[in-house]
C-alpha positions as CSV (number, residue, x, y, z in Angstrom):
1,M,37.7,-40.0,-8.3
2,A,34.5,-41.5,-6.7
3,T,36.5,-44.5,-5.6
4,S,38.9,-42.6,-3.7
5,T,36.3,-40.4,-2.2
6,E,34.4,-43.4,-1.1
7,K,37.5,-44.9,0.5
8,W,38.2,-41.6,2.3
9,I,34.8,-41.6,3.7
10,E,35.2,-45.2,4.9
11,E,38.3,-44.3,6.6
12,L,36.7,-41.4,8.3
13,K,34.1,-43.7,9.7
14,G,36.6,-45.5,11.4
15,I,38.2,-42.8,13.4
16,S,37.0,-41.0,16.6
17,V,35.2,-37.7,16.6
18,L,38.2,-36.1,18.3
19,E,40.6,-37.3,15.7
20,L,38.2,-36.1,13.0
21,S,38.1,-32.6,14.7
22,E,41.8,-32.5,14.7
23,R,41.8,-33.3,11.1
24,I,39.5,-30.6,10.3
25,K,41.5,-28.1,12.2
26,A,44.5,-29.1,10.4
27,L,42.9,-28.7,7.0
28,E,41.7,-25.2,8.1
29,E,45.0,-24.1,9.0
30,E,46.7,-25.7,6.0
31,F,44.4,-24.1,3.6
32,G,43.5,-20.9,5.6
33,V,39.6,-21.6,5.5
34,S,37.0,-22.2,8.0
35,A,34.4,-24.9,7.7
36,T,31.8,-22.7,9.6
37,A,32.3,-19.6,7.3
38,M,32.2,-21.7,4.3
39,A,28.9,-23.3,5.3
40,A,27.3,-19.9,6.1
41,A,28.6,-18.2,2.9
42,A,27.0,-20.9,0.7
43,P,23.4,-19.6,1.3
44,A,24.7,-16.0,0.8
45,A,26.0,-17.0,-2.7
46,A,22.6,-18.3,-3.9
47,P,20.6,-15.0,-4.2
48,A,23.6,-13.3,-6.1
49,G,22.6,-15.6,-9.3
50,G,19.0,-14.2,-9.1
51,G,20.2,-10.8,-10.7
52,D,18.9,-8.8,-7.9
53,G,21.6,-6.3,-7.0
54,A,20.2,-5.4,-3.5
55,A,20.0,-8.9,-2.2
56,P,23.7,-9.6,-1.6
57,A,24.2,-6.5,0.4
58,E,21.1,-7.3,2.4
59,E,22.3,-10.9,2.9
60,E,25.7,-9.7,4.2
61,S,24.1,-7.4,6.7
62,S,22.0,-10.0,8.2
63,T,25.1,-12.2,9.2
64,V,27.1,-11.5,12.3
65,D,30.1,-12.9,14.3
66,L,29.5,-13.8,17.8
67,I,32.4,-13.3,20.2
68,L,32.6,-14.8,23.6
69,T,34.1,-12.1,25.8
70,G,33.9,-13.9,29.2
71,S,32.9,-17.0,31.0
72,G,31.8,-15.5,34.3
73,E,31.5,-17.5,37.6
74,K,29.6,-20.4,35.8
75,K,32.3,-21.6,33.5
76,I,31.1,-25.1,33.2
77,Q,27.8,-23.9,32.2
78,V,29.2,-21.8,29.5
79,I,31.4,-24.6,28.2
80,K,28.3,-26.8,28.0
81,V,26.4,-24.2,25.9
82,V,29.6,-23.6,23.7
83,R,29.7,-27.5,23.0
84,A,26.1,-27.7,22.0
85,A,26.4,-24.7,19.6
86,T,29.6,-25.4,18.1
87,G,29.7,-29.3,18.1
88,L,33.2,-29.0,19.6
89,G,34.6,-31.7,22.1
90,L,34.9,-31.0,25.7
91,K,38.7,-30.1,25.5
92,E,38.2,-27.6,22.6
93,A,35.1,-26.1,24.1
94,K,37.1,-25.6,27.4
95,A,40.0,-24.3,25.4
96,L,37.7,-21.8,23.7
97,V,36.1,-20.5,26.7
98,D,39.5,-20.2,28.5
99,E,40.9,-18.2,25.7
100,A,38.1,-15.6,25.7
101,P,37.6,-13.2,24.0
102,K,37.3,-15.6,21.1
103,P,34.9,-16.1,18.3
104,I,32.3,-18.8,18.9
105,K,30.6,-18.5,15.5
106,E,31.2,-16.6,12.6
107,G,28.9,-15.5,9.7
108,I,25.7,-16.8,11.3
109,E,22.3,-15.4,10.9
110,R,21.3,-12.6,13.4
111,D,18.3,-14.7,14.8
112,E,20.7,-17.5,15.5
113,A,23.2,-15.2,17.0
114,D,20.5,-13.6,19.4
115,K,19.3,-17.1,20.5
116,L,22.9,-18.3,21.2
117,R,23.7,-15.0,22.9
118,A,20.7,-15.4,25.3
119,D,21.8,-19.0,26.0
120,I,25.3,-18.0,27.0
121,E,24.1,-15.1,29.0
122,E,21.8,-17.2,30.8
123,A,24.6,-19.7,31.6
124,G,26.6,-16.7,33.0
125,G,28.9,-15.9,30.2
126,T,29.3,-12.6,28.2
127,V,29.2,-12.3,24.5
128,E,29.4,-9.6,21.7
129,V,27.7,-9.6,18.5
130,K,29.6,-7.9,15.6
């Protein structure tokens, strides 16, 4: 199994970032998962093993979804902030901004959401924290 994984990683090193992004999206659609949500859910699962029943509920309430509701007049600036925050390519970030209202990040910590919200609003966009 390690050999096939190593071959797969070597293949990924040889493709463009755009192609990698497209493959990730295809995997997300095929299996009905989100790479962002899985990464955020991993830390939430760790406290559950500690035996403290209050910890998971507290962890869930501290994570939020950040929804872009509009790009305002400075759309290019908002696209730049979205690209920096999500790691998307220019085409994907532009599509996300054009299709607002759309989630930018899901299951993120409230502090990160507040910082990102401030950055987007400074760039001229509007966001909603859920």
